[in-house]
C-alpha positions in Angstrom: 101.1 103.1 111.6 98.7 101.7 109.6 98.2 102.3 106.1 94.7 100.2 105.8 92.8 103.6 104.1 96.0 103.2 101.5 95.2 100.0 100.1 91.4 101.2 99.4 93.1 104.9 97.2 94.2 104.2 93.6 97.7 103.6 93.2 97.3 106.8 91.2 96.2 108.5 93.7 99.0 107.8 96.1 101.2 108.7 93.4 100.0 111.6 93.2 99.5 112.9 97.5 103.9 111.6 97.0 105.3 114.0 93.8 102.8 116.9 95.7 104.9 116.4 98.7 107.9 116.3 97.4 107.2 120.0 94.3 106.1 121.3 97.5 109.8 120.4 99.7 111.9 121.6 96.2 114.4 119.3 97.6 114.8 115.6 97.6 113.8 114.0 100.1 114.2 110.3 102.0 110.8 108.6 102.5 111.1 109.1 105.5 110.6 113.0 105.1 108.3 112.0 102.3 105.8 110.0 104.8 106.2 113.3 107.5 104.7 115.9 104.6 101.7 113.2 103.7 98.6 114.7 105.0 97.5 111.3 105.0 99.7 108.2 106.9 100.7 105.6 105.6 103.4 103.3 106.3 107.3 104.5 105.2 107.2 101.5 103.1 103.9 101.6 101.9 105.5 105.4 100.8 109.0 104.0 100.0 107.2 101.3 97.7 106.3 103.5 95.9 108.9 105.7 95.4 110.5 103.2 94.0 107.5 102.8 91.0 108.2 106.8 90.5 111.9 105.8 89.8 110.4 103.2 87.6 108.3 104.9 85.6 110.8 107.7 84.8 108.8 110.0 87.6 111.6 110.5 89.9 115.0 110.5 90.2 116.9 109.2 93.2 120.2 110.1 94.9 122.3 108.1 97.5 121.3 109.9 101.5 123.2 107.6 103.9 122.3 103.8 103.6 118.7 105.2 101.4 117.8 107.2 98.2 116.6 110.6 98.4 114.3 111.7 95.6 113.7 114.5 93.5 110.5 114.4 90.6 112.0 115.1 86.6 109.7 117.5 86.3 107.2 119.9 87.4 103.6 119.0 87.9 102.3 120.6 84.1 105.3 118.3 82.3 103.5 114.8 83.8 100.4 115.7 83.4 101.8 115.9 79.5 103.7 113.0 79.8 100.1 111.3 81.0 98.7 113.2 78.2 100.7 112.0 75.7 100.8 108.5 77.6 97.2 108.0 76.2 97.9 108.6 73.1 99.8 106.4 72.5 97.4 103.2 73.7 95.5 104.5 70.2 97.2 103.3 67.2 94.5 105.8 65.1 95.5 108.8 66.5 94.0 111.1 64.6 90.9 110.0 66.1 91.8 110.4 69.2 93.3 113.9 68.2 90.2 115.1 66.9 87.8 114.1 69.8 90.3 115.2 72.1 90.0 119.1 70.0 85.9 119.3 68.9 86.1 118.7 73.4 88.0 122.0 73.6 86.8 124.7 75.6 86.9 127.8 72.3 89.7 129.5 74.7 90.8 126.0 74.9 91.4 125.5 71.6 92.7 129.3 70.8 95.3 128.3 73.5 97.1 125.2 71.2 96.3 127.0 68.1 99.0 130.2 69.5 101.3 126.9 70.7 101.0 125.3 67.5 102.0 128.6 65.7 105.6 128.8 68.0 103.7 131.1 70.9 104.0 130.9 74.1 100.5 131.0 75.4 
């Protein structure tokens, strides 16, 4: 199988595809199972590399499955997005300005939802 097309796609896109396959499965998957679940033709070594990187980032856990591993996401899609937002916020020392700019770009509905959440509501 060729994964020549995979070389041109951003790593984040491949990671997202692998995570989506794991979320859909709802159970631990081996690299071979992930490979079969993906719409793109990727070599198993590519899938294994992506899973290893996700493991190193703490985005999946792994358990022994025969001679290899089966992988499970550590959080759902919303949790992953929240982690990415937090990571972006940590990159800047001027958190106040970053947060102020973020809030200023929210829709009225999202701003109200944020207020509700900050006040202890469930949204």
